[in-house]
C-alpha positions, 0 to 999 in steps of 0.5 A, a space after each residue: 500500500 503506497 503512502 500516497 494512497 493511504 494518505 488519500 484514504 485517510 483524507 477521504 475518511 476524515 472528510 466523510 466524518 466531518 460531513 456527518 450531519 448527526 447533532 451532538 449537543 455539548 452545552 446546556 446553554 448559550 454563553 455570552 461568548 457563544 452569542 458573540 460568536 454567533 454575531 461574528 458568524 452573521 457579520 462575516 456572512 453580511 460582509 461577504 459578497 455571497 448572493 445565495 443562501 447556499 453560496 453564503 454558507 459555502 463562502 470562506 466567511 463561514 468558518 464551519 463550511 468544511 464539515 458540510 455535505 457537498 451534495 446538500 443545497 442550503 435553501 431558505 426564504 426570508 422567514 426561514 433565514 433567521 431560524 436557518 442561521 441560528 440552528 446552523 450555528 447551534 449545530 456546529 457549536 453543539 448548542 441547544 436549539 428549540 423552535 416554534 413548530 406551529 402557531 394559530 391565529 388569535 381570532 379569525 384570519 384568512 391567512 395566519 401570516 397576516 392575522 390582524 390580532 397576531 398569533 399564539 404558539 401551539 407547538 414547539 420542537 426541541 432538537 436533540 442529540 442524535 437528530 439529523 441536522 439536515 433533516 432539521 433544516 428541512 423541517 424548518 423550511 416546512 414549519 417556519 413562516 412569517 406567521 411564526 414571528 407574528 406574536 405579541 411581545 408579552 406572550 410567553 413561549 416564543 423563540 424571540 423577545 422584544 429587546 431594548 433599542 440600545 447598542 448592546 441589544 440591537 446587534 449582529 444576529 438581531 431579527 427584524 420583522 416587517 408585519 407585511 411579511 418580510 424578515 431580515 437579520 442585522 449584520 452590522 451597526 454603522 457608527 452613525 446608527 444606521 442598521 445593515 441587514 441581510 435577507 433571503 427570498 423564495 428564489 434562494 437569493 440573499 440580499 443586503 440593505 439598510 433598515 428604513 421605512 420599508 420596515 413598518 411599525 404595527 400594533 403590538 399583537 402583530 409583533 413587528 420590529 426587532 427581536 432577539 433570541 430568547 435564552 434557552 437551557 437544556 435540563 434533565 439531559 445525561 452526558 454520554 461517553 462521547 460528551 454529548 448531552 442526551 435527552 432532556 428538555 429545553 426551557 425558555 427564559 421568561 420575559 421577566 428574566 431577560 435583562 434587556 426585554 423592553 416594550 419601547 418599540 411598541 409603546 414609545 419611551 413613556 409609560 405603556 398605555 392601558 390598552 394596546 389600541 393606543 400604541 400609536 400615541 407612544 412618543 419617542 423621546 431621547 435626550 429631551 428631543 421628540 423624534 419619529 421612530 426611525 430617527 429614534 432608532 438611529 439616534 439610540 444606536 448612534 451615540 445618543 444623537 442624530 448626525 447626518 453626513 449627507 454626501 456619504 448617505 446619498 452615495 450609500 443609498 444610491 449604491 444600495 439601490 443599485 445592489 437591489 436592482 442587481 438582486 432583482 435582475 437575478 430574480 427575474 433571470 431565475 424566473 425566466 429560466 423556468 419558462 413561466 413567461 411562456 405560460 398562459 396568463 391566468 384568468 385572475 390574479 392570486 387572492 393577494 399578489 403579495 402574500 400567496 404561494 406556489 409559482 407566484 410566490 417564487 417567481 413574481 416580484 411585487 413585494 421586492 418591487 414595492 420595497 425597491 420603489 420605497 428605497 428610491 423614494 427615500 433617496 428623494 425624500 432624504 435629499 430634500 430633508 438634508 437641504 432643509 436642515 442645511 438651510 436652517 443651519 441645523 448642527 445635526 448636519 455634517 457638511 461644511 460646504 457652500 452648495 449642498 444641493 450641487 455637492 449632493 447632485 455630484 455625489 449622486 451622479 458619481 455613485 449612479 455612474 457606477 451602476 449599470 444593468 443589462 438583460 437579454 431580450 427575448 431575441 437574445 440581444 442585450 439591453 443596457 440600463 443605467 441607474 437613472 433609466 432604471 429609476 425612470 422605469 421603476 413603476 413600469 417594471 412588471 411584477 407578473 412572472 407571466 410577462 416577457 422579459 421586456 415588460 419585466 424591465 418596463 420596456 417601451 417603443 423599439 425595445 419592446 419590439 422583441 417581446 413575444 407576448 400577445 395582445 391579451 398579455 399586453 392588456 394585462 400589463 397595462 391593466 396592472 399599472 395601478 397596482 404597480 403604482 402603489 408602495 403599500 403592501 396590503 396583504 389582507 386586501 382582496 386582489 384576485 381581480 380579473 382583467 375586466 375588473 382591473 381595467 375598470 379600476 375597482 377599489 383596491 386596484 391601486 392609485 392612478 399616479 406613482 409617487 415622486 422618486 426623482 432625487 436627481 431632478 429635485 437636486 438639479 432644480 435646487 441647484 439651478 435656483 441658486 438658493 442662499 447658503 445655509 445660515 451661519 
């Protein structure tokens, strides 16, 4: 037997052993060091350039990747992702893990993912030594949905709790729940308090963004906002010869035992109201200053005050929007690869275009597109806000120049110049789009996966000539324009419209006009009017 052959055999055996998916729980609880390690694991994924859940876990940023089975594909959508990553880390580190496996609505609900009063825990599952980790990952994909997070913060038995809005509590690994049905995981807090997150999608893509108005507040029963993992402890287990803790059960720490449990994000910084229905009245006050929710979060995490670097922020927002456009391009390309655009147009839209299942959930983009439009609108709104602060001489603004509109316009254009997109038309020819052209098309981009690629990218005139869609699909595209004009994702609204109902403009089909997203146009207008310099 040659040494090289023996070495190869030993390497193969070691590889097979390291890929063993059997779970071996080694610790009764998560220590502070474990939590820090989990945060570092999440931060590493966020800082990498990975674009799918599978590639992220196989990226060099994941220190545990060597022990993963090479023939297994890691898949997760947005709701699965927080549980998927938390369990993966627990598996690799021998830590206890338990999860909510079933919830039910509190009151009547057509879809428990969007129940008006939220949900309650019905069943839990403890993961045990000897379980197959790959099977657990599959169970998580089947049993976790956005409904799992829609739980009142005062209800016990949940996997997550409502944390205080402080730098120690909002950290890499913190979960963000948008009650409109989207989940994200914090991976970094900037020095100025801005939150960066990662999120996943039904097509298995993984994207990145900044926390902003795309994540809405809602009543406490919907459980929206920031969530941290509840401390757990494995009790009653016995230590096996290999060091694994076998058997036992996992206990969850109640809210009263969690030092940073707080209801601030639901009721404000004052005393909680006597009734949940008064949640909107809560005020957010920091250092004597009343702030809106988003400013409060940023100021709390950024050292206690609001500080804006308008040039950097405009550049960052444009870069983030460019990345989102790229993510959308990936999603559309994946949908087209299935051939769904060649299928006949259904007689009706789904009951709700934002919250559905099947091919529409996987390959349509109404939620993704609405979030993208909101982000572009926020660039426009923030540009105006910064100009207003500059003219007022507000000390929150970190700018010492004499022409903020002109300087922001220059920064905007430099960032936008680095953003180019392309797509293959139906005849195979390439079409290039720059940032501004993509922005001009935002509300023409079809979310409907049954449409040709040209309509998915809002083409008109000669560019549209290669589209093979017939007259019926063109009518559907035109009739869906009002739905494309809306930013709010109304998940409880009935949307199973026919073509005739869309063309008639029935209630719920959306507004006639789209909101203004033209940051460049605004800044150009402000520069050309040569406004007076800020007060000194």
